[in-house]
PDB file of the backbone (N, CA, C, O) and the ligand in Angstrom, with CONECT records:
HET     ZN  A 101       1
ATOM      1  N   MET A   1     100.611 109.843 102.386  1.00  0.00           N
ATOM      2  CA  MET A   1      99.850 108.355 102.671  1.00  0.00           C
ATOM      3  C   MET A   1      99.996 107.992 104.250  1.00  0.00           C
ATOM      4  O   MET A   1     100.967 108.261 104.957  1.00  0.00           O
ATOM      5  N   ASN A   2      98.844 107.340 104.625  1.00  0.00           N
ATOM      6  CA  ASN A   2      98.867 106.728 105.971  1.00  0.00           C
ATOM      7  C   ASN A   2      98.856 105.367 105.904  1.00  0.00           C
ATOM      8  O   ASN A   2      98.117 104.729 105.154  1.00  0.00           O
ATOM      9  N   TYR A   3      99.806 104.805 106.811  1.00  0.00           N
ATOM     10  CA  TYR A   3     100.049 103.338 106.975  1.00  0.00           C
ATOM     11  C   TYR A   3      99.672 102.830 108.254  1.00  0.00           C
ATOM     12  O   TYR A   3      99.932 103.541 109.224  1.00  0.00           O
ATOM     13  N   LYS A   4      99.129 101.774 108.432  1.00  0.00           N
ATOM     14  CA  LYS A   4      98.658 101.020 109.657  1.00  0.00           C
ATOM     15  C   LYS A   4      99.723  99.867 109.681  1.00  0.00           C
ATOM     16  O   LYS A   4     100.286  99.392 108.695  1.00  0.00           O
ATOM     17  N   ALA A   5      99.901  99.487 111.066  1.00  0.00           N
ATOM     18  CA  ALA A   5     100.731  98.351 111.108  1.00  0.00           C
ATOM     19  C   ALA A   5     100.553  97.839 112.713  1.00  0.00           C
ATOM     20  O   ALA A   5     100.355  98.611 113.651  1.00  0.00           O
ATOM     21  N   ARG A   6     100.659  96.478 112.815  1.00  0.00           N
ATOM     22  CA  ARG A   6     100.606  96.139 114.254  1.00  0.00           C
ATOM     23  C   ARG A   6     101.725  96.176 114.890  1.00  0.00           C
ATOM     24  O   ARG A   6     102.754  95.675 114.437  1.00  0.00           O
ATOM     25  N   CYS A   7     101.644  96.798 116.058  1.00  0.00           N
ATOM     26  CA  CYS A   7     102.534  97.039 116.995  1.00  0.00           C
ATOM     27  C   CYS A   7     102.726  95.844 118.095  1.00  0.00           C
ATOM     28  O   CYS A   7     101.773  95.477 118.782  1.00  0.00           O
ATOM     29  N   MET A   8     103.966  95.291 118.208  1.00  0.00           N
ATOM     30  CA  MET A   8     104.024  94.397 119.168  1.00  0.00           C
ATOM     31  C   MET A   8     103.786  94.527 120.564  1.00  0.00           C
ATOM     32  O   MET A   8     103.353  93.638 121.297  1.00  0.00           O
ATOM     33  N   LYS A   9     104.112  95.752 120.909  1.00  0.00           N
ATOM     34  CA  LYS A   9     104.237  96.303 122.393  1.00  0.00           C
ATOM     35  C   LYS A   9     102.822  96.685 122.463  1.00  0.00           C
ATOM     36  O   LYS A   9     102.195  96.184 123.396  1.00  0.00           O
ATOM     37  N   CYS A  10     102.215  97.434 121.704  1.00  0.00           N
ATOM     38  CA  CYS A  10     100.641  97.943 122.040  1.00  0.00           C
ATOM     39  C   CYS A  10      99.775  96.831 121.790  1.00  0.00           C
ATOM     40  O   CYS A  10      98.705  96.874 122.396  1.00  0.00           O
ATOM     41  N   LYS A  11      99.990  95.775 120.992  1.00  0.00           N
ATOM     42  CA  LYS A  11      99.372  94.763 120.621  1.00  0.00           C
ATOM     43  C   LYS A  11      97.977  95.131 119.920  1.00  0.00           C
ATOM     44  O   LYS A  11      96.899  94.569 120.117  1.00  0.00           O
ATOM     45  N   LYS A  12      98.222  96.113 119.129  1.00  0.00           N
ATOM     46  CA  LYS A  12      97.009  96.497 118.227  1.00  0.00           C
ATOM     47  C   LYS A  12      97.504  97.470 116.929  1.00  0.00           C
ATOM     48  O   LYS A  12      98.619  97.967 116.774  1.00  0.00           O
ATOM     49  N   GLU A  13      96.606  97.555 116.261  1.00  0.00           N
ATOM     50  CA  GLU A  13      96.962  98.342 114.818  1.00  0.00           C
ATOM     51  C   GLU A  13      97.302  99.817 115.233  1.00  0.00           C
ATOM     52  O   GLU A  13      96.593 100.459 116.008  1.00  0.00           O
ATOM     53  N   VAL A  14      98.282 100.228 114.736  1.00  0.00           N
ATOM     54  CA  VAL A  14      98.538 101.511 115.040  1.00  0.00           C
ATOM     55  C   VAL A  14      98.970 102.529 113.955  1.00  0.00           C
ATOM     56  O   VAL A  14      99.379 102.033 112.905  1.00  0.00           O
ATOM     57  N   ASP A  15      98.942 103.732 114.042  1.00  0.00           N
ATOM     58  CA  ASP A  15      99.495 104.332 112.642  1.00  0.00           C
ATOM     59  C   ASP A  15     100.982 104.418 112.723  1.00  0.00           C
ATOM     60  O   ASP A  15     101.583 104.410 113.798  1.00  0.00           O
ATOM     61  N   VAL A  16     101.538 104.498 111.598  1.00  0.00           N
ATOM     62  CA  VAL A  16     102.903 104.399 111.379  1.00  0.00           C
ATOM     63  C   VAL A  16     103.545 105.832 111.198  1.00  0.00           C
ATOM     64  O   VAL A  16     103.317 106.633 110.291  1.00  0.00           O
ATOM     65  N   LYS A  17     104.295 105.951 112.138  1.00  0.00           N
ATOM     66  CA  LYS A  17     105.154 107.356 112.067  1.00  0.00           C
ATOM     67  C   LYS A  17     106.254 107.181 111.252  1.00  0.00           C
ATOM     68  O   LYS A  17     106.902 106.135 111.281  1.00  0.00           O
ATOM     69  N   GLU A  18     106.552 108.191 110.460  1.00  0.00           N
ATOM     70  CA  GLU A  18     107.735 108.255 109.711  1.00  0.00           C
ATOM     71  C   GLU A  18     107.894 107.021 108.734  1.00  0.00           C
ATOM     72  O   GLU A  18     108.946 106.383 108.712  1.00  0.00           O
ATOM     73  N   PRO A  19     106.917 106.733 108.001  1.00  0.00           N
ATOM     74  CA  PRO A  19     106.625 105.445 107.164  1.00  0.00           C
ATOM     75  C   PRO A  19     107.755 105.542 105.947  1.00  0.00           C
ATOM     76  O   PRO A  19     107.812 106.536 105.223  1.00  0.00           O
ATOM     77  N   LYS A  20     108.525 104.562 105.820  1.00  0.00           N
ATOM     78  CA  LYS A  20     109.319 104.285 104.631  1.00  0.00           C
ATOM     79  C   LYS A  20     109.124 103.078 103.989  1.00  0.00           C
ATOM     80  O   LYS A  20     109.209 102.026 104.623  1.00  0.00           O
ATOM     81  N   GLU A  21     108.805 103.105 102.494  1.00  0.00           N
ATOM     82  CA  GLU A  21     108.690 102.051 101.660  1.00  0.00           C
ATOM     83  C   GLU A  21     109.917 101.469 101.386  1.00  0.00           C
ATOM     84  O   GLU A  21     110.799 102.212 100.955  1.00  0.00           O
ATOM     85  N   VAL A  22     110.181 100.155 101.565  1.00  0.00           N
ATOM     86  CA  VAL A  22     111.539  99.498 101.335  1.00  0.00           C
ATOM     87  C   VAL A  22     110.951  98.244 100.567  1.00  0.00           C
ATOM     88  O   VAL A  22     109.858  97.734 100.818  1.00  0.00           O
ATOM     89  N   GLU A  23     111.917  97.788  99.509  1.00  0.00           N
ATOM     90  CA  GLU A  23     111.791  96.640  98.795  1.00  0.00           C
ATOM     91  C   GLU A  23     112.739  95.613  99.630  1.00  0.00           C
ATOM     92  O   GLU A  23     113.962  95.678  99.755  1.00  0.00           O
ATOM     93  N   ILE A  24     111.870  94.674 100.151  1.00  0.00           N
ATOM     94  CA  ILE A  24     112.524  93.559 101.122  1.00  0.00           C
ATOM     95  C   ILE A  24     112.935  92.274 100.175  1.00  0.00           C
ATOM     96  O   ILE A  24     113.761  91.459 100.586  1.00  0.00           O
ATOM     97  N   LYS A  25     112.378  92.156  99.027  1.00  0.00           N
ATOM     98  CA  LYS A  25     112.863  91.356  98.064  1.00  0.00           C
ATOM     99  C   LYS A  25     112.396  91.920  96.821  1.00  0.00           C
ATOM    100  O   LYS A  25     111.633  92.886  96.827  1.00  0.00           O
ATOM    101  N   PRO A  26     112.873  91.294  95.577  1.00  0.00           N
ATOM    102  CA  PRO A  26     112.514  91.939  94.308  1.00  0.00           C
ATOM    103  C   PRO A  26     110.802  91.875  94.150  1.00  0.00           C
ATOM    104  O   PRO A  26     110.174  90.817  94.181  1.00  0.00           O
ATOM    105  N   GLY A  27     110.258  93.068  93.994  1.00  0.00           N
ATOM    106  CA  GLY A  27     108.933  93.017  93.762  1.00  0.00           C
ATOM    107  C   GLY A  27     107.852  92.854  95.088  1.00  0.00           C
ATOM    108  O   GLY A  27     106.626  92.792  94.998  1.00  0.00           O
ATOM    109  N   THR A  28     108.588  92.808  96.219  1.00  0.00           N
ATOM    110  CA  THR A  28     107.818  92.696  97.405  1.00  0.00           C
ATOM    111  C   THR A  28     108.258  94.026  98.211  1.00  0.00           C
ATOM    112  O   THR A  28     109.438  94.242  98.487  1.00  0.00           O
ATOM    113  N   TRP A  29     107.194  94.907  98.568  1.00  0.00           N
ATOM    114  CA  TRP A  29     107.341  96.079  99.315  1.00  0.00           C
ATOM    115  C   TRP A  29     106.865  96.074 100.722  1.00  0.00           C
ATOM    116  O   TRP A  29     105.865  95.436 101.050  1.00  0.00           O
ATOM    117  N   ALA A  30     107.503  96.713 101.479  1.00  0.00           N
ATOM    118  CA  ALA A  30     107.043  96.736 103.028  1.00  0.00           C
ATOM    119  C   ALA A  30     107.220  98.151 103.421  1.00  0.00           C
ATOM    120  O   ALA A  30     107.995  98.891 102.816  1.00  0.00           O
ATOM    121  N   VAL A  31     106.467  98.554 104.487  1.00  0.00           N
ATOM    122  CA  VAL A  31     106.661  99.897 105.091  1.00  0.00           C
ATOM    123  C   VAL A  31     107.333  99.816 106.451  1.00  0.00           C
ATOM    124  O   VAL A  31     106.949  98.963 107.252  1.00  0.00           O
ATOM    125  N   LYS A  32     108.165 100.527 106.709  1.00  0.00           N
ATOM    126  CA  LYS A  32     108.944 100.427 108.101  1.00  0.00           C
ATOM    127  C   LYS A  32     108.544 101.922 108.665  1.00  0.00           C
ATOM    128  O   LYS A  32     108.337 102.934 107.996  1.00  0.00           O
ATOM    129  N   GLY A  33     108.499 101.764 110.045  1.00  0.00           N
ATOM    130  CA  GLY A  33     108.628 102.809 110.638  1.00  0.00           C
ATOM    131  C   GLY A  33     108.390 102.850 112.071  1.00  0.00           C
ATOM    132  O   GLY A  33     108.777 101.876 112.717  1.00  0.00           O
ATOM    133  N   LYS A  34     107.780 103.877 112.725  1.00  0.00           N
ATOM    134  CA  LYS A  34     107.505 103.698 114.073  1.00  0.00           C
ATOM    135  C   LYS A  34     106.334 103.970 114.691  1.00  0.00           C
ATOM    136  O   LYS A  34     105.692 104.972 114.372  1.00  0.00           O
ATOM    137  N   CYS A  35     105.911 103.122 115.642  1.00  0.00           N
ATOM    138  CA  CYS A  35     104.632 103.155 116.284  1.00  0.00           C
ATOM    139  C   CYS A  35     104.330 104.621 116.832  1.00  0.00           C
ATOM    140  O   CYS A  35     105.027 105.302 117.584  1.00  0.00           O
ATOM    141  N   ASN A  36     103.127 104.912 116.261  1.00  0.00           N
ATOM    142  CA  ASN A  36     102.669 106.419 116.699  1.00  0.00           C
ATOM    143  C   ASN A  36     102.717 106.411 118.258  1.00  0.00           C
ATOM    144  O   ASN A  36     103.028 107.434 118.867  1.00  0.00           O
ATOM    145  N   VAL A  37     102.454 105.422 118.801  1.00  0.00           N
ATOM    146  CA  VAL A  37     102.008 105.543 120.260  1.00  0.00           C
ATOM    147  C   VAL A  37     103.313 105.350 121.182  1.00  0.00           C
ATOM    148  O   VAL A  37     103.551 106.238 122.000  1.00  0.00           O
ATOM    149  N   CYS A  38     104.152 104.262 121.096  1.00  0.00           N
ATOM    150  CA  CYS A  38     105.139 104.005 121.819  1.00  0.00           C
ATOM    151  C   CYS A  38     106.472 104.365 121.189  1.00  0.00           C
ATOM    152  O   CYS A  38     107.401 104.740 121.904  1.00  0.00           O
ATOM    153  N   GLY A  39     106.593 104.264 119.873  1.00  0.00           N
ATOM    154  CA  GLY A  39     107.868 104.559 119.250  1.00  0.00           C
ATOM    155  C   GLY A  39     108.721 103.180 118.740  1.00  0.00           C
ATOM    156  O   GLY A  39     109.840 103.239 118.230  1.00  0.00           O
ATOM    157  N   THR A  40     107.999 101.988 118.970  1.00  0.00           N
ATOM    158  CA  THR A  40     108.526 100.867 118.742  1.00  0.00           C
ATOM    159  C   THR A  40     108.584 100.661 117.130  1.00  0.00           C
ATOM    160  O   THR A  40     107.623 100.992 116.435  1.00  0.00           O
ATOM    161  N   ASN A  41     109.750 100.103 116.581  1.00  0.00           N
ATOM    162  CA  ASN A  41     109.725 100.043 115.279  1.00  0.00           C
ATOM    163  C   ASN A  41     108.582  98.932 114.742  1.00  0.00           C
ATOM    164  O   ASN A  41     108.409  97.820 115.241  1.00  0.00           O
ATOM    165  N   VAL A  42     107.947  99.422 113.764  1.00  0.00           N
ATOM    166  CA  VAL A  42     106.846  98.376 113.223  1.00  0.00           C
ATOM    167  C   VAL A  42     107.110  98.247 111.745  1.00  0.00           C
ATOM    168  O   VAL A  42     107.990  98.880 111.161  1.00  0.00           O
ATOM    169  N   TYR A  43     106.214  97.307 111.127  1.00  0.00           N
ATOM    170  CA  TYR A  43     106.560  96.787 109.830  1.00  0.00           C
ATOM    171  C   TYR A  43     105.516  96.075 109.232  1.00  0.00           C
ATOM    172  O   TYR A  43     105.007  95.052 109.690  1.00  0.00           O
ATOM    173  N   ARG A  44     105.184  96.701 108.097  1.00  0.00           N
ATOM    174  CA  ARG A  44     103.905  95.968 107.483  1.00  0.00           C
ATOM    175  C   ARG A  44     104.488  95.555 105.974  1.00  0.00           C
ATOM    176  O   ARG A  44     105.299  96.272 105.388  1.00  0.00           O
ATOM    177  N   ILE A  45     104.073  94.546 105.526  1.00  0.00           N
ATOM    178  CA  ILE A  45     104.278  94.094 103.879  1.00  0.00           C
ATOM    179  C   ILE A  45     102.991  94.632 103.219  1.00  0.00           C
ATOM    180  O   ILE A  45     101.819  94.478 103.564  1.00  0.00           O
ATOM    181  N   ILE A  46     103.459  95.224 102.301  1.00  0.00           N
ATOM    182  CA  ILE A  46     102.278  96.008 101.333  1.00  0.00           C
ATOM    183  C   ILE A  46     102.063  95.223 100.031  1.00  0.00           C
ATOM    184  O   ILE A  46     101.092  95.415  99.298  1.00  0.00           O
ATOM    185  N   GLY A  47     102.937  94.412  99.815  1.00  0.00           N
ATOM    186  CA  GLY A  47     102.764  93.556  98.630  1.00  0.00           C
ATOM    187  C   GLY A  47     103.620  94.219  97.387  1.00  0.00           C
ATOM    188  O   GLY A  47     104.636  94.897  97.537  1.00  0.00           O
ATOM    189  N   LYS A  48     103.111  93.942  96.348  1.00  0.00           N
ATOM    190  CA  LYS A  48     103.742  94.533  95.049  1.00  0.00           C
ATOM    191  C   LYS A  48     103.243  95.748  94.779  1.00  0.00           C
ATOM    192  O   LYS A  48     102.142  96.206  95.088  1.00  0.00           O
ATOM    193  N   LYS A  49     104.300  96.338  94.062  1.00  0.00           N
ATOM    194  CA  LYS A  49     104.020  97.646  93.797  1.00  0.00           C
ATOM    195  C   LYS A  49     104.246  97.882  92.103  1.00  0.00           C
ATOM    196  O   LYS A  49     105.127  97.222  91.551  1.00  0.00           O
ATOM    197  N   LYS A  50     103.446  98.815  91.330  1.00  0.00           N
ATOM    198  CA  LYS A  50     103.882  98.858  89.932  1.00  0.00           C
ATOM    199  C   LYS A  50     105.399  99.506  89.787  1.00  0.00           C
ATOM    200  O   LYS A  50     105.919  99.617  88.677  1.00  0.00           O
TER     201      LYS A  50
HETATM  202 ZN    ZN A 101     103.321 100.680 120.173  1.00  0.00          ZN2+
END
Protein backbone atom coordinates (compact mmCIF):
# COMPACT_ATOMS: atom_id res chain seq x y z
CA MET A 1 0.00 0.00 0.00
CA ASN A 2 1.16 3.51 -0.81
CA TYR A 3 1.01 6.27 1.73
CA LYS A 4 1.45 9.98 1.36
CA ALA A 5 2.50 12.36 4.07
CA ARG A 6 3.50 15.95 4.30
CA CYS A 7 7.24 16.44 4.47
CA MET A 8 8.31 19.42 6.56
CA LYS A 9 11.48 19.84 4.60
CA CYS A 10 10.05 19.52 1.09
CA LYS A 11 6.93 21.41 2.17
CA LYS A 12 4.67 19.20 0.13
CA GLU A 13 2.98 15.84 0.03
CA VAL A 14 5.43 13.09 -0.67
CA ASP A 15 5.36 9.33 -0.97
CA VAL A 16 6.29 7.56 2.23
CA LYS A 17 9.24 5.26 1.94
CA GLU A 18 9.33 2.15 4.14
CA PRO A 19 5.95 2.91 5.72
CA LYS A 20 5.25 1.32 9.06
CA GLU A 21 1.88 1.28 10.72
CA VAL A 22 2.07 2.10 14.39
CA GLU A 23 -0.59 2.41 17.05
CA ILE A 24 0.07 5.75 18.71
CA LYS A 25 -2.74 5.35 21.19
CA PRO A 26 -5.37 2.69 21.58
CA GLY A 27 -7.42 2.62 18.40
CA THR A 28 -5.51 5.38 16.63
CA TRP A 29 -3.07 4.42 13.95
CA ALA A 30 -0.39 6.34 12.18
CA VAL A 31 2.08 5.63 9.45
CA LYS A 32 5.71 6.41 10.04
CA GLY A 33 8.29 6.37 7.33
CA LYS A 34 10.67 8.45 5.35
CA CYS A 35 10.23 11.07 2.71
CA ASN A 36 10.81 9.53 -0.68
CA VAL A 37 12.63 12.67 -1.79
CA CYS A 38 14.92 13.80 1.05
CA GLY A 39 14.80 11.00 3.61
CA THR A 40 13.34 13.07 6.44
CA ASN A 41 11.11 11.19 8.82
CA VAL A 42 7.48 11.75 8.00
CA TYR A 43 4.35 10.81 9.82
CA ARG A 44 0.70 10.61 9.04
CA ILE A 45 -2.27 9.75 11.18
CA ILE A 46 -4.51 7.30 9.41
CA GLY A 47 -7.14 7.05 12.09
CA LYS A 48 -8.92 4.01 13.32
CA LYS A 49 -8.36 0.59 11.97
CA LYS A 50 -10.47 -2.53 12.23
ZN1 LIG B 1 11.20 15.56 1.96
